[in-house]
C-alpha positions in Angstrom: 0.0 0.0 0.0 1.3 3.5 -0.8 2.3 5.3 2.1 1.7 8.7 0.5 -1.8 7.7 -0.6 -2.7 6.5 3.0 -1.3 9.8 4.6 -3.2 12.1 1.9 -6.5 10.4 2.5 -6.1 10.3 6.4 -5.4 14.0 6.2 -8.4 14.9 4.2 -10.5 12.6 6.5 -9.1 14.3 9.5 -10.1 18.0 7.8 -13.6 16.7 7.3 -13.8 15.1 10.9 -12.3 18.5 12.3 -15.1 20.4 10.3 -17.7 17.8 11.9 -16.4 18.7 15.3 -16.8 22.4 14.8 -19.9 22.0 13.5 -21.1 20.1 16.6 -19.8 23.1 18.7 -21.7 25.6 16.8 -25.1 26.5 18.7 -27.1 26.3 15.4 -30.8 26.6 15.7 -31.8 25.5 12.3 -35.4 24.2 11.9 -35.1 21.6 8.8 -39.0 21.6 8.4 -38.7 24.9 7.0 -37.7 25.3 3.3 -35.7 28.4 3.4 -33.4 27.3 6.5 -33.0 23.9 4.7 -31.5 25.9 1.9 -29.3 27.7 4.4 -28.1 24.5 5.7 -27.3 23.2 2.3 -25.2 26.3 1.7 -23.2 25.4 4.7 -22.7 21.9 3.8 -21.6 22.8 0.4 -19.1 25.1 1.9 -17.9 22.3 3.9 -17.4 20.2 1.0 -15.7 23.0 -1.2 -13.2 23.5 2.0 -12.3 19.7 2.0 -11.8 19.7 -1.9 -9.4 22.4 -1.6 -7.1 19.9 0.3 -7.2 16.6 -1.9 -5.0 13.9 -2.6 -3.8 14.2 -6.2 -3.5 10.9 -8.1 -2.4 12.3 -11.1 -3.3 15.4 -13.8 -7.0 16.1 -13.0 -7.7 13.1 -10.8 -8.2 13.8 -7.0 -9.6 12.1 -3.9 -11.0 13.7 -1.0 -13.6 13.1 1.6 -16.7 14.8 -0.3 -18.4 11.5 -0.8 -18.6 11.0 3.0 -19.8 14.5 3.6 -22.5 14.4 1.0 -23.9 10.9 1.6 -24.1 11.7 5.6 -25.8 14.9 4.4 -28.4 13.0 2.5 -28.9 10.7 5.5 -29.3 13.2 8.4 -30.3 16.4 6.6 -32.6 15.4 3.9 -33.0 16.1 0.2 -33.2 19.9 0.1 -29.9 20.8 1.9 -28.2 17.8 0.2 -29.1 18.6 -3.2 -28.2 22.3 -2.6 -24.6 21.0 -1.5 -24.4 18.8 -4.5 -24.9 21.3 -6.8 -22.2 23.7 -5.1 -19.7 20.9 -5.0 -20.5 19.6 -8.4 -20.2 23.2 -10.0 -16.8 23.6 -8.1 -15.4 20.2 -9.1 -16.1 21.0 -12.7 -14.6 24.3 -12.2 -11.4 22.6 -11.1 -11.4 20.4 -14.5 -9.1 17.8 -15.4 -9.7 14.0 -16.4 -11.7 13.0 -13.6 -14.0 16.1 -13.3 -16.7 14.4 -14.8 -16.3 11.0 -12.7 -16.1 13.3 -9.5 -19.2 15.1 -10.4 -21.0 11.7 -10.9 -19.5 10.4 -7.5 -20.9 13.5 -5.9 -24.3 12.9 -7.1 -24.3 9.1 -6.5 -23.1 9.6 -2.9 -25.7 12.4 -2.3 -28.6 10.0 -3.9 -27.6 6.9 -2.0 -27.6 9.3 1.3 -31.0 10.4 0.5 -32.4 7.1 -0.4 -31.0 5.3 2.8 -32.6 8.2 4.9 -36.0 7.8 3.2 -35.9 4.0 3.7 -35.2 4.2 7.5 -37.4 7.4 8.0 -40.0 5.4 10.2 -37.5 3.7 12.4 -37.5 4.8 16.1 -34.0 3.3 16.8 -30.9 5.7 16.1 -28.7 4.6 13.8 -25.7 2.5 15.0 -22.0 2.3 14.1 -22.8 -1.2 12.4 -25.5 0.5 9.9 -23.1 3.6 9.2 -20.3 1.2 8.5 -22.4 -1.0 6.1 -23.7 2.7 4.6 -20.1 3.6 4.1 -19.1 0.3 2.4 -22.3 0.7 -0.1 -21.2 4.6 -1.0 -17.7 3.6 -1.6 -17.9 0.8 -3.7 -20.3 2.7 -5.8 -17.3 5.5 -5.8 -14.8 2.9 -6.9 -17.1 1.2 -9.3 -17.2 5.1 -10.9 -13.4 4.9 -11.4 -13.7 2.5 -14.2 -15.5 5.1 -16.2 -11.9 6.9 -16.3 -10.3 6.6 -19.7 -9.1 3.0 -20.2 -5.3 4.0 -20.0 -6.2 5.4 -16.2 -9.2 3.7 -14.8 -7.7 0.1 -13.6 -4.4 1.9 -12.5 -6.5 4.3 -10.4 -8.7 1.5 -9.2 -5.8 -0.9 -8.2 -4.1 2.0 -6.5 -6.7 3.6 -4.5 -9.3 0.7 -3.7 -7.6 -0.6 -0.6 -6.8 2.6 0.9 -10.5 3.9 0.3 -12.1 0.8 1.7 -10.0 1.2 4.9 -10.3 4.8 5.7 -13.8 5.9 4.1 -16.1 3.6 5.8 -14.5 4.3 9.2 -14.7 8.0 8.8 -18.1 7.6 7.8 -18.8 5.9 11.2 -17.0 8.5 13.1 -18.9 11.5 11.4 -22.0 9.9 11.3 -22.0 9.0 15.2 -21.0 12.6 15.6 -24.1 14.0 13.7 -26.4 11.5 15.3 -25.4 12.4 18.7 -25.7 16.1 18.1 -29.1 15.6 16.3 -30.3 13.8 19.3 -28.9 16.5 21.7 -30.5 19.4 19.8 -33.6 17.5 19.3 -33.7 16.8 23.2 -32.6 20.7 23.9 -35.6 21.6 21.7 -38.0 19.1 23.4 -37.1 20.5 26.7 -37.5 23.9 25.7 -41.0 23.2 24.6 -41.9 21.3 27.6 -40.7 24.4 29.7 -42.8 26.6 27.9 -45.9 24.5 28.5 -44.9 24.1 32.2 -44.4 27.9 32.4 -48.1 28.1 30.9 -49.4 25.6 33.6 -47.8 27.3 36.5 -48.8 30.9 35.6 -52.2 29.9 34.8 -52.7 28.1 38.3 -51.5 31.5 39.8 -54.1 33.1 37.6 -56.7 30.8 38.7 -55.9 31.3 42.5 -55.9 35.2 42.0 -58.8 35.8 39.6 -62.4 34.6 40.7 -64.7 35.9 37.7 -64.7 33.2 35.1 -64.5 35.3 32.0 -61.7 37.5 33.2 -59.8 34.2 34.2 -60.5 32.7 30.8 -58.8 35.8 29.1 -55.7 35.8 31.2 -55.3 32.2 30.7 -55.7 32.7 27.0 -53.1 35.5 27.1 -50.6 33.3 28.9 -51.2 30.3 26.4 -50.4 32.4 23.6 -47.5 34.4 24.8 -45.4 31.7 26.7 -46.0 28.6 24.9 -45.6 29.4 21.2 -49.1 28.8 20.2 -50.7 31.2 17.7 -54.3 31.0 19.1 -56.1 30.3 22.4 -59.9 30.6 22.9 -62.9 29.8 25.3 -66.3 29.1 24.1 -68.9 28.8 27.1 -72.0 26.4 26.6 -75.3 27.3 28.2 -76.7 25.0 31.0 -79.1 23.3 28.5 -76.2 22.8 26.0 -78.1 24.6 23.0 -76.3 27.9 22.8 -72.4 28.6 22.6 -70.4 32.0 22.6 -67.0 33.3 22.6 -66.1 34.6 26.2 -62.4 35.1 25.8 -59.6 34.8 23.1 -56.0 35.9 22.7 -54.2 35.5 19.3 -51.1 36.5 17.1 -51.9 38.4 13.9 -55.7 38.3 14.2 -56.0 34.6 13.6 -59.0 34.1 15.6 -62.3 33.3 13.5 -65.9 32.7 14.9 -66.7 29.7 12.6 -63.3 28.3 13.8 -63.6 28.9 17.3 -67.1 27.6 17.4 -66.5 24.6 15.1 -63.8 23.1 16.9 -65.5 23.7 20.2 -68.7 21.9 18.7 -66.6 18.7 18.0 -65.4 18.5 21.5 -69.0 19.1 23.1 -70.4 16.6 20.4 -67.8 14.1 21.2 -68.0 14.6 25.0 -64.1 14.5 25.2 -60.6 15.9 24.5 -60.4 16.6 20.6 -56.6 16.5 19.0 -56.3 17.6 15.2 -52.7 17.7 14.5 -53.4 18.0 10.6 -56.6 20.0 10.1 -55.8 20.0 6.5 -56.8 16.1 6.4 -58.8 15.6 9.3 -62.5 14.9 8.2 -63.9 16.7 11.4 -62.6 19.8 10.5 -64.2 19.9 6.9 -67.1 22.4 7.9 -64.4 25.1 8.9 -61.0 23.9 7.6 -61.1 26.4 4.6 -61.2 29.3 7.2 -58.5 28.0 9.2 -55.9 27.1 6.6 -56.5 30.7 5.4 -55.6 31.8 8.9 -52.5 29.6 9.0 -54.0 27.2 11.8 -52.7 24.0 11.0 -53.3 22.1 14.2 -55.6 22.5 17.2 -56.7 20.9 20.2 -60.1 21.2 22.3 -60.6 20.5 26.2 -64.0 20.2 27.2 -64.7 21.9 30.8 -67.5 19.8 32.6 -69.1 20.6 35.8 -70.9 17.3 37.2 -70.7 15.6 33.9 -72.2 18.5 32.0 -70.0 20.6 29.6 -69.9 24.2 30.4 -67.4 25.4 28.3 -64.4 24.4 25.8 -60.8 25.4 26.1 -59.3 25.6 22.6 -55.6 26.0 21.2 -54.3 26.4 17.6 -50.9 26.4 16.1 -49.4 27.4 12.8 -47.5 24.1 12.6 -48.9 20.5 11.7 -48.1 18.0 14.4 -47.7 20.6 17.1 -49.2 18.7 19.8 -47.5 15.6 21.1 -48.5 13.2 24.1 -46.6 15.2 26.8 -47.9 18.5 25.9 -51.5 17.3 25.5 -50.9 15.8 29.3 -50.0 19.2 30.5 -52.7 20.8 28.8 -55.1 18.3 30.4 -54.1 19.3 33.8 -54.7 22.9 32.8 -58.1 22.1 31.5 -59.1 20.2 34.7 -57.6 23.1 36.7 -59.8 25.5 34.6 -63.0 23.1 35.1 -62.3 23.5 39.0 -62.3 27.2 38.8 -65.4 27.4 36.6 -67.1 25.1 39.3 -65.7 27.2 42.0 -67.2 30.0 40.4 -70.5 28.9 39.8 -71.2 27.7 43.2 -69.6 30.6 44.9 -72.9 32.3 45.1 -74.5 29.2 46.9 -71.5 29.3 49.4 -72.2 32.9 50.1 -75.7 32.3 51.0 -74.8 29.4 53.3 -72.0 31.6 54.7 -74.5 33.8 56.4 -76.4 30.9 57.9 -73.2 29.2 59.0 -72.1 32.7 60.5 -75.1 32.8 62.7 -74.5 28.9 63.6 -70.9 30.0 64.3 -72.0 32.8 66.7 -74.0 30.7 68.7 -71.6 28.0 69.0 -69.1 30.7 69.9 -71.1 31.9 72.7 -72.0 28.1 74.2 -67.9 27.7 73.8 -67.1 30.9 76.0 -69.8 29.7 78.2 -68.3 26.2 78.4 -64.7 27.6 79.0 -65.8 29.7 81.8 -67.4 26.8 83.5 -64.6 24.5 82.7 -62.4 27.0 84.4 -64.4 27.5 87.2 -64.4 23.9 87.7 -60.8 23.7 87.4 -60.1 26.2 89.9 -62.7 24.4 92.4 -60.8 21.1 91.8 -57.5 22.7 92.3 -58.5 24.3 95.6 -60.0 21.1 96.8 -56.7 19.3 95.8 -54.9 21.9 97.6 -57.0 21.6 100.8 -56.8 17.9 100.7 -52.9 18.0 100.3 -52.8 20.4 103.4 -55.2 18.5 105.4 -53.1 15.2 104.8 -49.8 17.1 105.8 -51.5 18.5 108.7 -52.9 15.2 109.9 -49.8 13.4 109.3 -47.7 15.8 111.2 -50.2 16.1 114.1 -50.4 12.2 114.3 -46.5 12.2 115.2 -47.1 13.8 118.7 -49.3 11.3 120.0 -47.4 8.6 118.5 -44.2 9.7 120.1 -45.8 9.8 123.4 -46.9 5.9 122.9 -43.4 5.1 121.8 -42.0 6.8 124.5 -44.1 5.2 127.2 -43.6 1.9 125.6 -39.7 2.1 125.9 -40.2 3.1 129.6 -42.2 -0.1 130.1 -39.5 -2.1 128.2 -36.7 -0.7 130.0 -38.1 -0.5 133.6 -40.7 -2.7 134.1 -39.8 -5.6 131.7 -39.3 -7.9 134.6 -42.5 -7.4 136.2 -44.1 -8.5 133.2 -44.8 -12.1 131.9 -43.7 -13.6 128.5 -47.3 -12.7 126.9 -47.1 -8.9 128.2 -43.6 -8.6 126.8 -44.9 -9.9 123.7 -47.8 -7.3 123.4 -45.5 -4.8 124.2 -43.1 -5.7 121.4 -46.1 -5.6 118.8 -47.2 -1.9 120.1 -43.7 -0.8 119.7 -43.3 -2.4 116.2 -46.8 -0.8 115.2 -45.9 2.5 116.5 -42.8 2.4 114.5 -44.8 1.3 111.2 -47.0 4.2 112.0 -44.2 6.4 112.1 -43.0 5.0 108.7 -46.5 5.4 107.2 -46.7 9.3 108.2 -43.3 9.7 107.0 -44.4 8.2 103.5 -47.3 10.3 103.7 -45.5 13.6 104.4 -42.8 12.6 101.5 -45.8 12.2 99.2 -47.5 15.5 100.1 -43.8 17.4 99.8 -43.8 15.9 96.2 -47.0 17.4 95.4 -46.5 20.5 96.9 -42.8 21.1 96.0 -42.0 24.0 93.5 -40.5 22.7 90.1 -37.1 24.1 89.1 -36.4 23.0 85.5 -32.7 22.5 84.0 -30.9 20.1 81.8 -30.2 16.7 83.6 -27.6 14.1 82.7 -29.5 11.1 83.2 -26.9 8.9 82.8 -24.6 10.2 85.5 -27.6 10.7 87.8 -28.5 7.0 87.4 -24.9 5.7 88.2 -24.8 8.4 91.0 -27.8 7.4 92.6 -27.4 3.6 92.4 -24.0 4.1 94.4 -26.3 5.9 97.1 -28.9 3.3 97.5 -26.8 0.0 97.4 -24.5 -1.2 100.0 -21.0 -2.3 99.1 -22.5 -5.9 99.3 -25.0 -5.5 97.1 -22.8 -3.6 94.7 -20.3 -6.9 94.5 -23.4 -9.1 94.0 -25.4 -7.1 91.3 -24.4 -7.1 87.8 -25.1 -3.5 86.5 -25.4 -2.2 83.0 -26.4 1.5 82.2 -26.5 2.5 78.8 -26.4 6.1 77.4 -29.6 8.0 78.2 -31.2 10.7 76.7 -30.8 14.0 78.3 -33.9 15.1 80.4 -35.3 18.8 81.1 -37.0 18.6 84.6 -36.3 19.3 88.4 -33.2 17.7 89.2 -34.0 17.1 92.9 -37.5 15.2 92.2 -35.8 13.1 89.4 -33.3 11.9 91.6 -36.0 10.7 94.0 -37.4 8.9 90.7 -34.0 7.1 90.3 -33.7 6.2 93.8 -37.1 4.6 94.4 -36.8 2.7 91.1 -33.0 1.5 91.5 -33.9 0.6 95.3 -37.0 -1.6 94.0 -34.8 -3.1 91.6 -32.2 -4.0 94.2 -34.8 -5.2 96.7 -36.7 -7.6 94.6 -33.8 -9.1 92.6 -32.2 -10.0 95.8 -33.4 -13.6 96.0 -31.5 -14.2 92.6 -28.1 -15.8 92.8 -26.7 -13.4 90.1 -29.1 -10.2 90.4 -28.8 -8.1 87.2 -30.1 -4.5 86.9 -30.2 -3.1 83.4 -31.1 0.9 83.0 -31.7 2.1 79.2 -33.6 4.8 77.4 -34.6 6.0 74.1 -36.4 9.1 72.5 -40.1 8.4 70.8 -42.5 11.0 69.6 -40.8 13.9 71.4 -40.6 12.1 74.7 -37.5 10.8 76.3 -38.3 7.1 77.8 -36.3 5.6 80.5 -36.6 1.9 81.7 -35.0 0.1 84.8 -35.1 -3.6 84.4 -34.3 -6.4 86.8 -34.5 -10.4 86.7 -36.0 -10.3 90.1 -39.3 -12.1 91.4 -41.5 -10.2 89.1 -45.2 -9.4 89.6 -48.6 -10.7 88.2 -49.3 -8.2 85.2 -53.1 -8.3 86.0 -52.5 -6.1 89.0 -50.0 -4.0 87.2 -52.3 -0.9 87.6 -52.1 -1.1 91.4 -48.4 -0.8 91.6 -48.5 3.3 91.5 -51.3 3.5 93.9 -50.2 4.7 97.5 -49.9 1.8 100.1 -50.7 -0.8 97.3 -48.3 -3.8 97.6 -48.2 -7.2 95.5 -45.9 -9.0 97.9 -46.1 -9.2 101.8 -44.0 -7.3 104.1 -42.6 -10.6 105.6 -41.0 -11.0 101.9 -40.1 -8.0 101.1 -39.7 -4.7 103.4 -41.4 -1.4 102.4 -44.6 0.4 102.7 -46.3 0.9 99.1 -45.4 4.6 98.5 -42.3 4.6 96.4 -43.8 3.8 93.2 -46.7 6.4 93.9 -44.1 9.1 94.5 -42.3 8.1 91.0 -45.9 8.5 89.3 -46.7 11.8 90.8 -43.1 13.4 90.1 -43.4 11.9 86.5 -46.9 13.3 86.3 -46.0 16.8 87.5 -43.3 17.0 84.5 -46.0 16.2 82.2 -44.9 12.5 81.7 -46.4 9.0 82.5 -44.9 5.8 84.5 -45.8 2.4 83.9 -44.4 -1.3 84.5 -44.5 -4.5 82.8 -43.6 -8.0 84.2 -44.4 -11.7 84.9 -43.8 -13.9 88.1 -40.5 -14.9 88.3 -39.3 -13.4 85.0 -38.5 -9.9 86.6 -40.0 -6.6 85.9 -39.4 -3.5 83.7 -40.3 -0.1 85.2 -40.8 2.7 82.7 -41.0 6.6 82.8 -41.2 9.1 79.8 -40.6 12.8 80.3 -41.1 15.5 77.7 -38.0 16.9 75.8 -39.0 20.2 76.8 -40.8 22.0 79.5 -43.8 23.3 77.8 -45.8 20.2 78.5 -45.0 19.9 82.4 -47.6 20.7 85.0 -47.2 22.3 88.3 
């Protein structure tokens, strides 16, 4: 293979690809559906063809090779007949101007390449899949086999020599260059088509957004329809928008609003399209008015005004069509599925607005009756609030009196108890020798019950103090507090036996003094009721749930019957006898009262022989706390 031939053809192919890359970077906005702009595109392609023809590889006098066959064949494939024929005419004229023995063969190659590209593009025009590298390579082979066949038409002394010399380099380089440039063009077309599609959809989204703002702002139907029509024409690229109102009986229709560009609106077209939608009772899309049979009565008027596609949306209230929203465009096939979907949403919003307007009068009439009812309810509500406030104040006063009474009674009972206890001790110390065994037994019972009574009174005073104490809120490190309290309520022997595990606890917001009492009571209970176990275990944990900090003290002790769990937090209620476990049954009552004063709640779970779990939950902030 001749190295000079290969380098020359590669240089020309590289120039073509460079022009392709340059074309890909230029933000052209050429609408190939319009004839004038197609011709403009053809001029650009022709200019690119002449540029690469100025830098050919010379075989001999008047016989040159360049990549115009690639350019023109791909032009036919991607740009269609008009741009390709314009480019072919320009490059053919330039090749004849260059002259030489291969001028007419070169012109034939130009026309053949262009024709094959146009034919190939026409053949695949209905395919939805994009063209791929394999098909482009096959296309490049077909074009350049045809080009090489034209070499046989050169003079007999030149044709076979040219074919032998150039065939292998051409078939190696040109199909690959066709693939590279074709993929570049395919990507560019896909990109620009996507950009145009997004731009169109963005315009329709803007119409939907601004129309919904108008629906919120404007209550009168005719003013609303006029504003929506104006928005549709100004922001979507549509040429015409109008609304036809239908009387309640459906017999008469009239235009209530329209917006247009260049005076396009025509009464016969407006009512004609609306009548089709009203008759069919559904959305009507006419993307080709020139051929749609439904447009026959008003087609001439529409085409005279350049309306080539239109769509109509019935606006129904309770299955009765009360208006029709119509849109027209100057281009055939203007409305696709996505745009129609967005316009469907707009039509539903307009139907809602129309229904709202028609029923507004009924709402205003009902509003007066409702206001009278509300006034009556308001007066009853105020009276109810006053009664609740009075009853609440009475209940609070009664609770305060009850708490004061309990405190006073508990305090006053201590004096006679001390006297009984004192005299009993004198009997024990000074007269025990004079008492028989039964008398000493009875005296010991008196002393024991006096001490128990003293403990009960102390418990009542403690419960009363919890109820009456002022709360002082602050942030509390519950993990540190639980560990500290455990050290206080347990003995060294108990700490040596008990396996304690304290998980990180959520921070609390409450009264530190009262919260210490909660931990002390719960941990003391856990130590006491897990004492019979060979290896007592106590676990302290917590978590946050629905704005509450929840804490749990769990033990593996004797547990309790869950049937009576509701009694655990009542004062002086116990589920175990005093002989089994010491205590008065006030600790958990104090826990519940403290937690309730913080706006929380306390509860317990357990089973006989399986341990117990005591929970309390506190609000994360002080706003829910009670005093």
